[in-house]
Legacy VTK file of the C-alpha trace (Angstrom):
# vtk DataFile Version 3.0
C-alpha trace
ASCII
DATASET POLYDATA
POINTS 367 float
-177.053 -268.749 87.312
-176.558 -265.170 88.038
-172.802 -265.374 87.634
-173.112 -267.401 84.413
-175.553 -264.886 82.924
-173.186 -262.049 83.828
-170.327 -263.775 82.058
-172.525 -264.270 78.983
-173.559 -260.610 79.022
-169.923 -259.570 79.403
-168.931 -261.898 76.561
-171.615 -260.496 74.320
-170.564 -256.983 75.193
-166.972 -257.765 74.376
-167.927 -259.285 71.037
-170.170 -256.351 70.185
-167.471 -253.852 71.201
-164.925 -255.649 69.113
-167.253 -255.626 66.161
-167.836 -251.912 66.563
-164.105 -251.327 66.751
-163.548 -253.414 63.624
-166.343 -251.726 61.698
-165.230 -248.287 62.830
-161.662 -249.032 61.886
-162.706 -250.269 58.466
-164.809 -247.163 57.898
-161.944 -244.926 58.952
-159.593 -246.823 56.673
-162.040 -246.492 53.760
-162.460 -242.780 54.374
-158.674 -242.309 54.469
-158.210 -244.286 51.251
-160.749 -242.161 49.325
-159.506 -238.746 50.537
-157.715 -236.624 47.852
-153.957 -236.567 48.405
-152.719 -233.368 49.979
-150.338 -231.178 47.903
-147.483 -229.975 50.035
-147.338 -226.192 50.382
-144.377 -224.552 48.609
-141.429 -223.944 50.798
-140.866 -220.389 51.878
-138.399 -218.713 49.504
-138.849 -221.296 46.741
-137.936 -219.911 43.272
-140.752 -219.223 40.764
-140.797 -221.154 37.507
-138.615 -219.267 35.018
-139.830 -218.832 31.441
-137.325 -218.078 28.676
-137.237 -214.498 27.393
-138.328 -213.734 23.858
-135.506 -212.674 21.506
-136.662 -209.046 21.818
-136.758 -209.221 25.613
-133.329 -210.849 25.666
-131.926 -208.111 23.434
-133.203 -205.436 25.809
-131.958 -207.330 28.856
-128.489 -207.733 27.379
-128.353 -204.036 26.484
-129.049 -203.037 30.102
-129.968 -199.542 28.895
-133.254 -197.762 29.714
-133.174 -196.128 26.270
-132.691 -199.387 24.396
-135.487 -200.489 22.067
-135.829 -203.918 20.474
-137.357 -203.597 17.008
-139.042 -206.750 15.699
-140.026 -207.155 12.053
-143.254 -208.751 10.848
-144.365 -209.856 7.373
-143.096 -211.619 4.281
-139.344 -211.433 3.959
-138.945 -209.800 7.364
-135.744 -210.585 9.293
-136.315 -213.132 12.052
-134.015 -211.448 14.551
-134.918 -208.183 16.279
-132.662 -205.145 15.963
-131.472 -202.893 18.783
-132.124 -199.151 18.440
-131.984 -196.198 20.844
-134.892 -194.010 21.834
-132.838 -190.795 21.844
-131.937 -191.107 18.155
-133.308 -191.727 14.681
-133.689 -195.247 13.342
-130.441 -196.447 11.806
-129.757 -199.103 9.171
-133.272 -200.523 8.998
-133.179 -203.604 6.738
-134.376 -203.469 3.138
-135.442 -207.072 2.420
-135.510 -208.496 -1.084
-137.788 -211.050 -2.733
-137.882 -212.227 -6.332
-140.686 -210.623 -8.283
-141.565 -208.127 -5.544
-140.534 -204.618 -4.537
-140.188 -203.666 -0.887
-142.476 -200.793 0.060
-141.132 -199.908 3.503
-141.798 -200.512 7.207
-145.052 -199.433 8.832
-146.514 -199.046 12.313
-149.375 -201.513 11.743
-150.268 -204.333 9.375
-153.132 -202.261 7.962
-150.780 -199.346 7.271
-148.407 -201.699 5.441
-151.228 -203.051 3.290
-152.402 -199.525 2.438
-148.918 -197.968 2.001
-149.851 -195.219 4.498
-147.052 -192.684 4.027
-147.670 -190.978 7.378
-147.146 -194.314 9.148
-144.082 -195.381 7.147
-140.987 -195.620 9.353
-137.402 -195.005 8.197
-134.182 -193.344 9.229
-135.825 -189.909 9.250
-137.948 -190.894 12.271
-137.070 -190.839 15.981
-137.272 -194.194 17.727
-140.388 -194.399 19.931
-141.083 -197.599 21.891
-143.518 -198.920 24.477
-141.859 -201.038 27.177
-138.651 -200.868 25.128
-140.131 -202.852 22.229
-141.823 -202.123 18.915
-142.987 -204.113 15.888
-142.654 -202.869 12.315
-144.675 -204.392 9.473
-143.383 -204.977 5.935
-145.130 -203.591 2.878
-144.651 -205.009 -0.629
-145.662 -203.993 -4.137
-144.987 -205.289 -7.647
-142.289 -204.208 -10.111
-145.045 -203.215 -12.543
-146.775 -200.952 -10.017
-143.450 -199.493 -8.934
-142.488 -198.627 -12.514
-145.955 -197.230 -13.272
-145.730 -194.862 -10.296
-142.881 -193.074 -12.133
-141.565 -191.484 -8.925
-138.969 -188.726 -9.332
-136.992 -187.763 -6.241
-135.578 -184.220 -5.968
-132.303 -183.689 -4.089
-132.351 -180.083 -2.860
-128.953 -178.362 -2.859
-128.349 -175.396 -0.532
-125.064 -173.648 0.187
-124.813 -170.631 2.479
-127.531 -168.748 4.380
-128.170 -165.109 5.253
-130.476 -163.272 7.639
-130.434 -160.247 5.316
-133.651 -160.164 3.239
-131.761 -158.180 0.591
-129.208 -160.941 0.262
-125.425 -160.754 0.167
-123.161 -158.946 -2.286
-120.381 -160.400 -4.409
-120.102 -163.158 -6.939
-121.416 -165.762 -4.479
-124.648 -163.838 -3.898
-126.708 -166.556 -5.562
-125.409 -169.179 -3.130
-126.965 -167.462 -0.107
-130.521 -168.534 0.691
-132.458 -166.034 2.792
-133.268 -167.752 6.073
-136.876 -166.560 5.959
-137.318 -168.353 2.636
-135.634 -171.441 4.054
-137.973 -171.443 7.047
-141.010 -171.282 4.757
-139.634 -174.036 2.516
-138.916 -176.378 5.417
-142.340 -175.706 6.929
-143.913 -176.655 3.595
-141.991 -179.936 3.496
-142.752 -180.715 7.140
-146.498 -180.064 6.967
-147.606 -181.318 3.557
-146.843 -185.024 3.743
-143.368 -185.319 2.224
-141.337 -188.472 2.802
-137.600 -188.076 3.490
-135.659 -191.058 2.117
-132.327 -192.127 3.540
-129.385 -192.635 1.178
-129.586 -196.421 1.387
-133.271 -196.166 0.470
-132.414 -193.958 -2.502
-129.868 -196.519 -3.665
-132.410 -199.345 -3.414
-134.981 -197.161 -5.209
-132.557 -196.609 -8.107
-132.053 -200.386 -8.307
-135.827 -200.936 -8.449
-135.725 -202.898 -5.173
-137.614 -200.300 -3.107
-140.604 -198.126 -3.859
-140.720 -194.540 -2.594
-143.768 -192.322 -2.107
-144.489 -189.848 -4.904
-143.839 -186.922 -2.549
-140.262 -187.735 -1.560
-137.445 -185.209 -1.144
-133.842 -185.157 0.093
-132.443 -181.993 1.720
-128.705 -181.295 1.381
-126.233 -178.530 2.119
-122.809 -178.123 0.513
-119.649 -176.993 2.315
-120.920 -176.972 5.950
-120.520 -173.196 6.057
-120.858 -171.565 9.474
-124.144 -170.027 8.339
-125.494 -173.565 7.934
-124.778 -174.232 11.606
-125.951 -170.849 12.881
-129.067 -170.248 10.782
-130.249 -173.376 8.983
-129.696 -176.197 11.495
-132.033 -174.649 14.119
-134.783 -174.684 11.462
-133.997 -178.301 10.533
-134.038 -179.279 14.194
-137.272 -177.463 14.985
-139.091 -179.065 12.052
-137.534 -182.505 12.604
-136.394 -182.898 8.990
-133.663 -185.307 7.955
-130.909 -183.468 6.073
-127.364 -184.047 4.830
-124.395 -181.731 5.270
-121.614 -182.370 2.752
-118.490 -181.458 4.729
-114.978 -180.617 3.500
-113.125 -182.473 6.229
-109.795 -180.694 5.686
-111.578 -177.448 6.639
-113.741 -178.603 9.527
-114.678 -181.762 11.360
-117.508 -180.624 13.628
-119.741 -183.295 15.127
-123.272 -183.482 13.791
-125.117 -180.428 15.180
-128.428 -182.301 15.378
-129.638 -185.882 15.191
-131.468 -184.782 12.041
-128.208 -183.853 10.264
-126.154 -186.518 8.497
-122.490 -185.689 7.845
-121.340 -186.878 4.443
-118.246 -186.260 2.335
-117.536 -183.227 0.177
-114.030 -184.752 -0.087
-111.188 -184.185 2.324
-109.060 -181.662 0.425
-110.255 -181.656 -3.184
-112.434 -178.564 -2.987
-109.667 -176.629 -4.730
-108.793 -175.854 -8.309
-106.207 -177.943 -10.088
-103.545 -176.745 -12.511
-106.046 -176.125 -15.306
-108.478 -174.155 -13.142
-110.844 -177.072 -12.740
-111.294 -179.047 -9.548
-108.831 -181.598 -8.309
-111.537 -184.194 -8.771
-110.924 -184.047 -12.543
-107.158 -183.508 -12.330
-106.063 -186.257 -10.002
-105.672 -189.977 -10.673
-108.190 -192.498 -9.401
-105.710 -193.600 -6.730
-105.217 -189.996 -5.527
-108.960 -189.413 -5.472
-109.539 -192.620 -3.513
-106.835 -191.692 -0.991
-108.450 -188.296 -0.373
-111.909 -189.834 0.019
-110.548 -192.465 2.381
-109.182 -189.689 4.581
-112.589 -188.028 4.550
-114.378 -191.284 5.358
-112.051 -191.908 8.292
-113.129 -188.570 9.778
-116.843 -189.000 9.126
-117.014 -192.701 9.922
-119.150 -193.514 6.888
-118.756 -194.408 3.205
-121.980 -193.878 1.336
-122.317 -190.751 -0.830
-120.144 -187.756 -1.738
-120.816 -184.405 -3.375
-118.396 -183.538 -6.182
-116.575 -180.238 -5.486
-117.765 -177.581 -7.977
-119.807 -180.384 -9.542
-116.743 -181.448 -11.557
-116.409 -185.143 -12.362
-115.438 -187.562 -15.138
-114.918 -191.291 -15.550
-111.683 -191.174 -13.556
-113.543 -189.402 -10.752
-116.151 -192.133 -10.721
-113.442 -194.762 -10.603
-111.804 -193.105 -7.608
-115.136 -192.754 -5.786
-115.938 -196.422 -6.282
-112.390 -197.443 -5.379
-112.773 -195.691 -2.018
-115.914 -197.707 -1.295
-118.548 -195.013 -1.910
-121.709 -196.104 -3.698
-123.122 -192.754 -4.791
-121.990 -189.272 -5.807
-124.025 -186.112 -6.248
-123.420 -183.625 -9.053
-124.765 -180.088 -9.582
-126.571 -181.068 -12.785
-130.296 -180.263 -12.687
-132.766 -183.105 -12.595
-134.507 -185.744 -10.500
-133.479 -189.207 -9.343
-135.413 -192.015 -11.033
-135.238 -195.788 -11.260
-132.019 -196.524 -13.152
-130.294 -193.151 -12.497
-126.486 -193.308 -12.541
-125.575 -193.587 -8.860
-122.262 -191.803 -9.452
-123.972 -188.858 -11.184
-126.997 -187.945 -9.065
-128.745 -184.740 -10.272
-130.040 -181.942 -8.029
-132.572 -179.168 -7.631
-130.453 -176.111 -6.857
-131.841 -173.493 -4.457
-130.536 -169.941 -5.022
-131.108 -166.590 -3.360
-134.563 -165.191 -4.062
-136.258 -168.574 -4.400
-139.149 -168.581 -1.951
-141.609 -171.308 -1.060
-143.541 -170.801 -4.316
-140.393 -171.511 -6.324
-139.827 -174.658 -4.280
-143.385 -175.838 -4.860
-142.953 -175.453 -8.624
-139.956 -177.761 -8.443
-141.051 -180.413 -5.961
-144.846 -180.063 -5.618
LINES 1 368
367 0 1 2 3 4 5 6 7 8 9 10 11 12 13 14 15 16 17 18 19 20 21 22 23 24 25 26 27 28 29 30 31 32 33 34 35 36 37 38 39 40 41 42 43 44 45 46 47 48 49 50 51 52 53 54 55 56 57 58 59 60 61 62 63 64 65 66 67 68 69 70 71 72 73 74 75 76 77 78 79 80 81 82 83 84 85 86 87 88 89 90 91 92 93 94 95 96 97 98 99 100 101 102 103 104 105 106 107 108 109 110 111 112 113 114 115 116 117 118 119 120 121 122 123 124 125 126 127 128 129 130 131 132 133 134 135 136 137 138 139 140 141 142 143 144 145 146 147 148 149 150 151 152 153 154 155 156 157 158 159 160 161 162 163 164 165 166 167 168 169 170 171 172 173 174 175 176 177 178 179 180 181 182 183 184 185 186 187 188 189 190 191 192 193 194 195 196 197 198 199 200 201 202 203 204 205 206 207 208 209 210 211 212 213 214 215 216 217 218 219 220 221 222 223 224 225 226 227 228 229 230 231 232 233 234 235 236 237 238 239 240 241 242 243 244 245 246 247 248 249 250 251 252 253 254 255 256 257 258 259 260 261 262 263 264 265 266 267 268 269 270 271 272 273 274 275 276 277 278 279 280 281 282 283 284 285 286 287 288 289 290 291 292 293 294 295 296 297 298 299 300 301 302 303 304 305 306 307 308 309 310 311 312 313 314 315 316 317 318 319 320 321 322 323 324 325 326 327 328 329 330 331 332 333 334 335 336 337 338 339 340 341 342 343 344 345 346 347 348 349 350 351 352 353 354 355 356 357 358 359 360 361 362 363 364 365 366
């Protein structure tokens, strides 16, 4: 009996043990089946997920230049593609978009500035490029043709010639051409500190066409002949005040590089600043083909075809034909007046500055 009972106890124990094993195994299997799957850890050195660069970022990357700046445009009619500029220079060739029934009112630092036409925040080719992280956005402003016409803006083109440090002026028949540098300093300070806008030549052209509005207080600063006194006396003032200006250069006489980023070199012809057979300038003695050939030579030196200044102010229909034939869009005379919507682009008037005209005289002419 004893041995039979032992076998029964052993049998029961075996059955119970087996049941425990089965139950435990099932529980372990259930626990394993309900456990969240483990995500394998990334391999050491695995590459991060690459995201495509924005067009502006790609432009900067392709430039591989720490001074590069990608300018993006925002607003109705704005170009979709960004434009590359440099942070050690002024803005160049900013687009002037066009839309039917609207007039472009410039580029601005913020959307609110664009809506309010804030002149101090309007950006053009008179402004140095300033970027954050090599990128900047400019916002488009728009107005109506009716509002643009009602504004009746008149743009003065100031015409200087030579400069003198002598308060008493120079002697001789060209005395009137010499502006006293003290007067020039006061005039430029007035322009720099009283909210004037300095249009570029392409803006002036679009303004004449009625495609672009300009602020009421706009002015263009020019010098004829690129005399040495311009370089020695006037350019340091222009540079110190940060004022966009244009030097009309006779390229047969000199071909100096621009003395400042604020000075544009434009054509005063190559070799037509001389009298012809009848005592008048070559510009009104030569044929259109001869005029165009001379202006082409000048443009090759300067690297730009945009605007010229007529030597001695002499011009006629043949002159205009030659200017246009050479690919220039505008020409400046010495006739007094202001540029308005519809002004003849090949007969731009000026505000002449002579010796003895101080800042008060300038204010009477340009506000």
